[in-house]
C-alpha positions in Angstrom: -32.0 18.2 12.5 -31.5 21.8 13.4 -32.0 24.1 10.3 -30.1 27.2 8.9 -33.3 29.3 9.8 -33.5 28.0 13.4 -29.7 29.4 14.0 -30.6 32.5 12.5 -33.7 33.2 15.2 -31.4 32.0 17.7 -28.7 34.3 16.9 -31.1 37.2 15.9 -29.9 37.7 12.4 -31.2 37.1 8.8 -30.6 33.3 7.2 -28.4 34.7 4.3 -26.1 36.4 7.5 -25.8 32.7 8.8 -25.2 31.4 5.3 -22.5 34.5 4.6 -20.6 33.5 8.0 -20.5 30.0 6.9 -19.4 30.5 3.2 -17.2 33.5 4.1 -18.4 35.1 0.6 -19.3 38.5 2.3 -17.6 40.3 5.2 -19.5 40.0 8.3 -18.7 42.2 11.5 -16.8 40.3 14.2 -19.5 40.4 17.0 -22.6 39.3 14.6 -19.9 36.4 13.3 -19.2 35.4 17.1 -22.8 35.6 17.8 -23.8 33.4 14.9 -21.1 30.8 15.7 -22.0 30.6 19.4 -25.7 29.6 18.1 -24.4 27.3 15.6 -22.2 25.5 18.8 -25.2 25.9 21.1 -27.7 24.2 19.1 -25.1 21.8 17.3 -25.9 23.0 13.7 -24.4 20.6 10.9 -24.5 22.3 7.3 -25.8 19.8 4.7 -22.8 18.5 3.0 -24.1 18.9 -0.8 -25.2 22.4 -0.3 -22.0 23.1 1.4 -20.2 21.7 -1.6 -22.7 23.7 -4.1 -21.7 26.8 -2.1 -17.8 26.6 -2.0 -17.4 24.5 -5.0 -15.4 22.0 -2.6 -17.0 18.6 -1.4 -14.4 17.8 1.4 -14.2 14.4 0.0 -11.4 12.1 -1.1 -12.0 9.1 -3.3 -9.5 6.5 -2.4 -9.5 3.8 -4.8 -8.6 0.3 -3.3 -9.4 -2.8 -5.6 -9.8 -5.5 -3.3 -8.8 -8.4 -5.7 -8.6 -11.9 -4.2 -4.8 -12.5 -5.2 -3.6 -9.6 -2.9 -3.1 -9.2 0.4 -6.0 -7.3 1.8 -4.8 -6.5 5.3 -1.8 -4.1 4.2 -4.5 -2.3 1.6 -7.0 -1.6 4.5 -4.1 -0.5 6.6 -3.1 2.1 4.3 -6.8 2.8 3.9 -7.3 3.3 7.5 -4.1 5.7 7.6 -5.7 7.4 4.6 -9.0 8.1 6.6 -7.3 9.0 9.7 -5.1 11.5 8.1 -8.0 13.0 6.2 -10.1 13.5 9.0 -7.5 15.7 10.9 -7.5 17.8 7.7 -11.3 18.1 8.2 -12.1 15.6 4.9 -14.2 12.3 4.6 -13.0 9.4 2.5 -15.4 7.8 -0.3 -14.0 3.9 -0.6 -14.1 2.5 -4.1 -13.2 -1.1 -3.9 -14.4 -2.4 -7.3 -12.3 -3.2 -10.1 -13.8 -0.9 -12.8 -10.9 1.2 -13.1 -10.8 4.1 -15.6 -14.8 4.1 -15.8 -15.0 4.4 -12.0 -12.5 7.0 -11.7 -14.2 9.1 -14.8 -17.5 8.8 -12.5 -16.2 9.9 -9.0 -14.3 12.8 -11.1 -16.8 14.0 -13.5 -19.6 14.1 -10.9 -17.7 16.4 -8.6 -18.6 14.1 -5.9 -14.8 13.9 -4.7 -12.6 16.8 -4.5 -9.4 14.8 -4.7 -8.3 11.2 -5.4 -5.8 8.7 -3.8 -5.2 5.4 -6.1 -3.7 2.0 -4.8 -2.7 -0.7 -6.3 -1.0 0.7 -9.3 0.4 -1.1 -12.1 3.2 -0.3 -14.4 0.8 0.7 -17.3 -2.2 1.6 -15.3 -5.3 2.4 -17.2 -6.1 5.0 -14.8 -3.3 7.3 -15.8 -4.8 8.9 -18.9 -7.9 9.9 -16.8 -5.4 11.6 -14.3 -3.3 13.3 -16.7 -6.4 14.7 -18.2 -9.0 17.0 -16.4 -9.1 15.0 -13.2 -8.9 16.8 -9.6 -5.8 16.3 -7.9 -4.5 12.9 -7.2 -1.9 10.9 -5.7 -0.8 7.4 -6.2 0.1 4.9 -3.5 2.6 3.1 -6.0 4.9 4.1 -8.7 4.1 3.3 -12.5 6.7 2.8 -15.4 6.0 6.4 -16.3 5.4 8.7 -13.6 5.8 11.8 -15.3 3.5 14.6 -14.3 2.1 12.3 -11.5 2.3 12.4 -7.6 3.4 9.2 -6.3 4.4 7.9 -3.0 5.7 4.2 -2.4 8.0 1.9 -0.7 11.3 1.8 -2.9 10.4 -1.9 -3.8 13.4 -1.9 -6.1 15.4 -1.2 -3.4 13.9 -3.7 -0.8 14.8 -6.5 -3.3 18.4 -5.4 -3.7 18.6 -5.2 0.3 17.2 -8.7 0.7 20.0 -10.0 -2.1 22.7 -7.9 -0.2 21.9 -9.6 3.0 21.9 -13.2 2.1 24.8 -12.6 -0.5 26.8 -11.2 2.8 26.0 -14.4 4.5 27.6 -16.5 1.8 24.8 -17.7 -0.1 25.1 -18.1 -4.1 21.5 -19.3 -5.0 18.3 -17.8 -4.2 14.8 -18.8 -4.8 12.2 -16.0 -4.9 8.4 -16.8 -4.1 6.2 -14.3 -5.2 2.8 -13.3 -5.3 0.1 -15.2 -7.2 0.5 -15.5 -11.0 -2.4 -12.7 -11.5 -0.1 -10.1 -10.0 2.5 -10.4 -12.5 0.0 -10.7 -15.2 -1.4 -7.4 -14.4 2.2 -5.8 -14.2 1.5 -4.5 -10.8 4.2 -2.3 -9.6 5.6 -3.1 -6.2 5.9 -6.9 -7.4 7.6 -6.0 -10.7 9.8 -3.3 -9.1 11.1 -5.8 -6.4 11.6 -8.5 -9.0 13.7 -6.0 -10.8 15.5 -5.3 -7.7 16.2 -8.7 -6.8 17.4 -9.6 -10.4 19.7 -6.4 -10.6 21.6 -7.1 -7.8 22.0 -10.6 -7.9 23.2 -10.2 -11.5 25.8 -7.8 -10.2 26.8 -9.8 -7.8 27.0 -13.1 -9.7 24.4 -14.9 -7.5 21.9 -17.2 -9.0 18.1 -16.3 -8.9 15.3 -18.5 -9.7 11.6 -16.8 -9.3 8.4 -18.4 -9.1 4.9 -16.8 -8.6 2.9 -18.8 -6.0 -0.9 -18.5 -5.1 -0.1 -19.0 -1.2 -2.0 -21.9 -0.2 -0.5 -24.9 1.3 -0.9 -26.9 -2.0 0.2 -24.5 -4.3 3.1 -23.6 -2.0 4.2 -27.4 -2.0 4.0 -27.5 -5.7 6.4 -24.5 -6.0 8.8 -25.5 -3.6 9.1 -29.0 -5.1 9.8 -27.5 -8.4 12.3 -25.0 -6.9 14.2 -28.1 -5.3 14.3 -30.1 -8.5 15.5 -27.0 -10.6 18.0 -25.8 -8.1 18.8 -28.1 -5.7 21.7 -26.0 -4.4 19.3 -23.3 -3.2 20.0 -22.1 0.1 18.1 -19.1 0.5 14.5 -17.8 -0.1 13.0 -14.2 -0.4 9.4 -14.6 0.0 7.0 -11.5 -0.9 3.7 -13.3 -0.3 1.9 -13.0 3.0 0.1 -16.0 2.9 2.8 -18.2 1.7 4.8 -17.6 4.9 3.7 -20.2 6.9 3.0 -22.8 4.5 6.7 -22.2 2.9 8.2 -22.7 7.0 6.3 -25.6 7.5 7.1 -27.5 4.2 10.7 -26.9 4.9 10.7 -28.4 8.2 8.9 -31.7 6.7 11.6 -31.8 4.1 14.2 -31.9 6.7 15.5 -28.4 6.2 16.0 -26.4 9.3 15.7 -22.8 9.3 18.4 -20.8 9.1 20.7 -23.7 9.9 20.1 -25.4 6.4 18.2 -22.7 4.5 17.7 -19.0 5.2 14.1 -17.3 4.4 13.9 -13.6 4.0 10.5 -11.9 3.7 9.1 -8.4 2.1 5.9 -8.3 4.2 4.3 -6.2 7.2 6.1 -6.1 10.4 3.8 -8.0 12.2 3.6 -10.9 9.6 7.4 -11.3 10.0 7.6 -10.8 13.9 4.8 -13.4 14.7 5.8 -16.0 12.2 6.6 -19.6 13.3 10.3 -18.4 12.9 10.5 -14.8 13.5 11.6 -13.8 9.8 14.3 -11.3 8.8 12.2 -8.9 6.7 12.0 -5.5 4.9 9.0 -4.1 6.2 6.1 -2.5 4.3 5.4 0.5 6.3 1.6 0.8 5.1 0.6 3.5 7.8 3.3 6.0 6.9 2.3 5.5 3.0 -1.4 6.2 3.9 -0.2 9.4 5.9 2.3 10.7 3.3 0.0 10.3 0.8 -2.8 12.5 2.2 0.0 14.9 3.2 0.9 15.0 -0.5 -2.5 15.6 -1.6 -3.2 18.5 0.9 0.2 20.0 -0.3 -1.0 20.2 -3.7 -4.4 21.5 -2.8 -3.2 24.2 -0.8 0.3 25.1 -3.0 -0.2 23.8 -6.2 3.5 24.8 -6.8 4.7 23.4 -3.9 8.0 21.0 -3.7 5.0 18.0 -2.6 2.6 19.0 -5.2 4.2 16.7 -7.9 6.9 14.1 -8.4 7.9 10.8 -6.8 8.5 10.2 -3.3 10.1 6.7 -2.5 10.3 5.8 1.1 13.7 4.0 1.9 13.6 0.4 2.9 14.9 -0.7 6.2 15.7 -4.4 6.8 15.6 -6.0 10.1 17.4 -9.1 11.0 15.8 -11.8 12.8 16.1 -15.6 13.6 15.5 -17.0 10.0 18.6 -16.1 8.2 22.0 -17.1 8.6 25.3 -18.5 6.6 24.7 -21.5 4.1 25.0 -25.0 5.4 28.8 -26.3 4.7 27.1 -29.0 2.4 24.0 -29.1 0.4 21.2 -30.5 2.2 19.2 -33.6 0.7 15.8 -33.5 2.1 12.5 -35.1 0.9 10.4 -33.9 -1.6 7.9 -31.0 -0.4 4.5 -32.3 0.2 5.9 -36.1 1.1 4.5 -37.5 4.1 7.1 -37.2 7.1 8.6 -41.0 8.5 7.8 -42.0 11.9 8.9 -39.7 14.7 10.1 -36.8 12.4 
């Protein structure tokens, strides 16, 4: 490991001169500065991160809080995290990943220690317990998500309410009058997770406006759980001709169970999803879907964070940025059947030859 003293000897200057070149705290003549930089490059010197942070009051570290819960679709979270890390490195910053569910204590620990210069929060709930910490004396922060009250916060997210409305508009435009929503796990709604609640709000508001019946049921996503939810939906609303799914793990079980109950997609029943593009495009029936722009969310979160770090009064330093949803029509949606479909109950065995 090359030391600062070795750089000083190589450049023919004092160790303090090398330090001043690195910190910029004192003016150094151009030729001397270039000689020092050439020695740093030649020797491959890397300043000690802790010492550099003490000298500059900047750690060049972003803390990314990503609680990895069992009832969340982790690939989407990790895709956002990778985009955050990639964009941060382009700005010369590293990312400290916090995956626990400690909430406010973890945020206080990271921000109070000065370990991180800024924070990005994911898995935002409508009444998130971490928000009072952010509204206190915490360092700059951006939320990938939208709480119920975003006043004074810096947020970026997909407009999930508009995404829900877009799904209803599409299905109602095809003629569907009864829609069932297969949502995420019950715990997602028990925590009042922002994206799920806002999607449901958009679905309900638009369905009510258009006079379309809407039934929402949370679902764990396993085959047995989807079978039970589907059976209850068909019992309660036998006239359902379309499903909106916001649960990536439930997609394939639902498509398989619809086939088993004698309902062809999209001839007998339509399915629309709010999910990543890859999940929709690679489903056994390519799904009409509203994509979750995970990479764009991660990139925009970092860009908004650096806007605040470099220009605290700038347009991206505070406020809410909601990305407009885009619905892509694929093979899973079409007009409702001319007469109601009567099939087998979900989970019952198929007859021979079916």
